[in-house]
C-alpha positions in Angstrom: -12.9 34.8 5.7 -9.3 33.9 6.2 -7.2 34.9 9.2 -4.1 36.9 8.7 -0.9 35.0 9.3 2.4 36.9 9.6 0.6 39.9 8.2 1.2 38.9 4.6 -1.1 36.0 3.7 -4.3 34.4 4.9 -5.3 30.9 5.7 -8.4 29.6 4.2 -11.1 28.6 6.5 -11.1 25.0 5.6 -7.4 24.7 6.4 -8.0 26.3 9.8 -10.7 23.8 10.5 -8.5 20.9 9.3 -5.7 22.0 11.5 -7.9 22.3 14.5 -9.2 18.6 13.9 -5.6 17.4 13.5 -4.5 19.1 16.7 -7.4 17.5 18.5 -6.3 14.1 17.3 -2.6 14.6 18.2 -3.7 16.1 21.5 -5.7 13.1 22.4 -9.2 15.0 22.5 -10.1 12.5 19.7 -8.6 9.2 20.7 -7.9 6.3 18.6 -11.0 4.5 17.5 -13.1 7.7 17.9 -15.2 8.8 15.0 -14.5 12.2 13.7 -17.8 14.3 13.9 -20.0 14.1 11.0 -20.2 16.6 8.2 -23.5 18.0 9.6 -22.0 18.2 13.0 -18.9 20.1 11.8 -21.2 22.5 9.8 -23.1 23.3 12.9 -19.9 23.6 15.0 -18.0 25.9 12.7 -20.9 27.8 10.9 -19.5 27.1 7.4 -20.9 25.2 4.3 -20.7 21.5 3.7 -18.3 22.2 0.9 -15.9 23.9 3.3 -16.0 20.9 5.6 -15.5 18.4 2.8 -12.3 20.3 1.8 -11.2 20.3 5.4 -11.6 16.6 5.6 -9.6 16.2 2.5 -6.7 17.9 4.5 -7.3 15.7 7.6 -7.2 12.5 5.6 -3.9 13.6 3.9 -2.4 13.8 7.4 -2.6 10.0 7.7 -4.2 10.2 11.1 -7.7 9.1 10.2 -9.1 6.3 8.2 -12.2 6.9 6.0 -14.4 4.2 4.7 -17.2 4.8 2.2 -20.6 5.2 3.9 -19.1 4.9 7.5 -17.3 8.2 8.0 -13.8 8.8 9.4 -12.2 7.1 12.4 -9.0 8.1 14.2 -6.4 5.4 13.5 -5.2 3.3 16.4 -1.8 2.3 14.9 1.0 4.0 12.9 1.3 3.0 9.1 3.4 0.0 8.2 7.0 1.2 7.4 7.9 -0.1 4.0 11.7 -0.4 4.2 12.4 -0.9 0.5 16.2 -0.8 1.1 16.4 -4.1 3.0 13.0 -5.7 3.0 14.1 -8.5 0.6 17.3 -9.5 2.3 18.1 -13.2 1.9 18.5 -13.4 5.6 14.7 -12.6 6.0 13.9 -15.4 3.7 16.0 -17.8 5.3 14.4 -16.9 8.6 11.0 -17.8 7.1 9.8 -14.2 7.0 7.6 -12.8 4.1 8.3 -9.1 3.7 4.7 -7.7 4.4 4.1 -9.9 7.4 7.4 -9.0 8.9 6.9 -5.3 8.4 3.4 -5.4 9.8 4.7 -7.2 13.0 7.3 -4.5 13.4 4.6 -1.8 13.4 2.5 -3.8 16.0 -0.2 -4.6 13.4 -2.1 -7.7 12.9 -1.6 -8.8 9.2 -3.5 -11.2 7.2 -3.1 -12.3 3.5 -6.2 -13.5 1.5 -5.3 -15.3 -1.8 -7.7 -14.3 -4.6 -6.3 -16.2 -7.5 -3.5 -18.7 -8.4 -3.1 -20.1 -11.9 -2.3 -19.6 -15.5 -3.0 -16.1 -17.1 -2.2 -14.3 -20.3 0.7 -11.7 -19.4 -0.7 -8.2 -19.5 1.3 -5.9 -21.8 3.4 -4.1 -19.2 4.2 -7.4 -17.2 5.1 -9.2 -20.5 7.5 -6.4 -21.5 9.2 -6.5 -18.1 9.4 -10.3 -18.2 10.9 -10.3 -21.7 8.0 -12.2 -23.3 5.3 -11.4 -25.8 2.0 -10.0 -24.5 -0.4 -12.8 -24.1 2.2 -15.3 -23.2 1.1 -17.7 -20.5 2.4 -16.9 -17.0 1.6 -17.9 -13.5 -0.5 -15.3 -11.7 -0.7 -15.0 -7.9 -3.2 -12.4 -6.8 -3.5 -11.6 -3.1 -5.4 -9.0 -0.8 -3.4 -7.9 2.2 -5.1 -6.8 5.5 -3.9 -4.8 8.3 -5.9 -4.9 11.6 -8.8 -6.2 9.5 -8.7 -3.4 6.9 -7.7 -4.1 3.3 -4.7 -2.0 2.6 -2.9 -3.6 -0.4 -3.7 -5.7 -3.4 -0.9 -7.4 -5.5 -0.5 -9.7 -8.4 2.8 -11.5 -9.2 3.4 -12.6 -12.7 6.0 -15.4 -13.1 7.4 -17.0 -16.3 5.6 -20.4 -16.8 8.9 -22.1 -17.7 10.4 -21.2 -14.4 7.6 -22.2 -12.2 5.7 -25.1 -13.9 7.7 -27.7 -12.0 7.5 -25.9 -8.5 4.3 -27.2 -6.9 4.6 -24.8 -3.8 4.0 -21.7 -6.2 0.7 -23.1 -7.1 -0.4 -23.4 -3.5 -2.0 -20.7 -1.3 0.9 -20.8 1.1 4.1 -21.3 -0.7 5.9 -21.9 2.6 8.4 -20.0 4.8 10.2 -17.1 3.0 7.5 -16.9 0.3 7.9 -17.4 -3.3 11.5 -16.0 -3.5 12.6 -18.6 -1.1 11.2 -21.3 -3.3 12.9 -19.9 -6.3 16.1 -19.8 -4.6 15.7 -23.5 -3.7 15.6 -24.2 -7.4 19.1 -22.5 -7.8 18.1 -19.0 -8.9 20.2 -16.2 -7.3 18.6 -12.8 -7.0 20.8 -9.9 -7.8 18.4 -6.9 -7.2 14.8 -5.9 -6.8 13.8 -2.8 -8.8 10.6 -0.9 -7.7 8.8 1.9 -9.6 6.2 3.9 -7.6 3.5 6.3 -8.8 1.0 8.2 -6.5 -2.5 8.7 -8.0 -6.2 8.8 -7.2 -7.9 5.3 -7.0 -10.0 4.4 -9.9 -13.5 3.3 -9.0 -13.0 -0.4 -9.1 -9.7 0.0 -7.2 -11.3 2.1 -4.5 -14.0 -0.7 -4.1 -11.3 -3.5 -3.8 -9.5 -1.5 -1.0 -12.8 -0.2 0.7 -11.6 3.4 0.0 -13.6 6.5 -1.0 -13.6 7.0 -4.7 -10.6 9.1 -5.6 -8.7 8.3 -2.5 -4.9 8.4 -2.9 -3.1 5.1 -3.7 0.4 4.2 -4.5 1.0 2.0 -7.5 4.1 0.0 -7.2 5.6 -2.3 -9.7 8.5 -4.5 -8.7 10.9 -6.5 -10.8 12.9 -9.5 -9.2 16.2 -9.9 -11.3 18.5 -12.7 -11.1 22.3 -12.6 -11.3 21.9 -13.8 -14.9 19.9 -10.6 -15.7 16.5 -12.4 -16.0 13.4 -10.8 -14.5 11.6 -14.0 -12.9 8.8 -12.0 -11.2 6.9 -8.8 -11.8 4.8 -7.8 -8.9 2.0 -5.3 -9.6 0.8 -3.6 -6.3 -1.8 -1.1 -5.3 -1.5 0.2 -1.8 -3.7 2.6 0.1 -1.3 5.6 0.5 -2.3 6.4 4.1 -1.4 3.0 5.4 2.3 3.0 4.5 5.4 5.0 5.0 8.2 4.3 2.4 11.8 4.4 3.6 14.9 4.1 1.3 18.6 3.9 2.1 20.7 5.5 -0.7 24.4 5.0 -0.6 26.4 8.3 -1.0 29.5 6.6 -2.3 29.9 5.7 -6.0 
């Protein structure tokens, strides 16, 4: 039964339970690193069905305060999400200072970041990436696929696609570590000048394979981000296709008010 709120509408029991758990976390009753009680424990505590508890935990996970790993349960997070400052994360000054965007953002949030390279080499361009690069689908490009970790947890997987004619004579782009400032700094050293970076974001549930890669529960929310790196000559010289665990990132944009 719901409890009347304001005399006009009721709050479902699962929402009440979720709000209580969230308040326990925010109030420090459940501290960072603590396990959230199991489903059976919560069933006994609140005298409701397992379905009600599962719905409540969906709400708790949506708060971004817990981290749920398949087969392990939910743990109270010990650090805030990485703040993804898309308005200035690719400033030239960052690259000149030897800072790659993800590592710099993680450091600012007090998180320990790590990057694992999964693949570097030639690949036939997928249809979407090919269209963005202005080449035919199946054209050979350089692919760089990486898995990003935050405090030991996989949070982001990204694949960059770069035109073969642009990168074939830049050996650093075929190495696991392309050097300070990342791949954009190496491209700039070849005389390319970036005009803008265009990002498209879509929130959706993770597919089964995607959830497995990021150690998420099936259907957990993810953000699919595709970025184009455009030069002053109007050419797209990189398409980065990224999948991000939605609860691990906060997106911040600065939008000028003037024309």
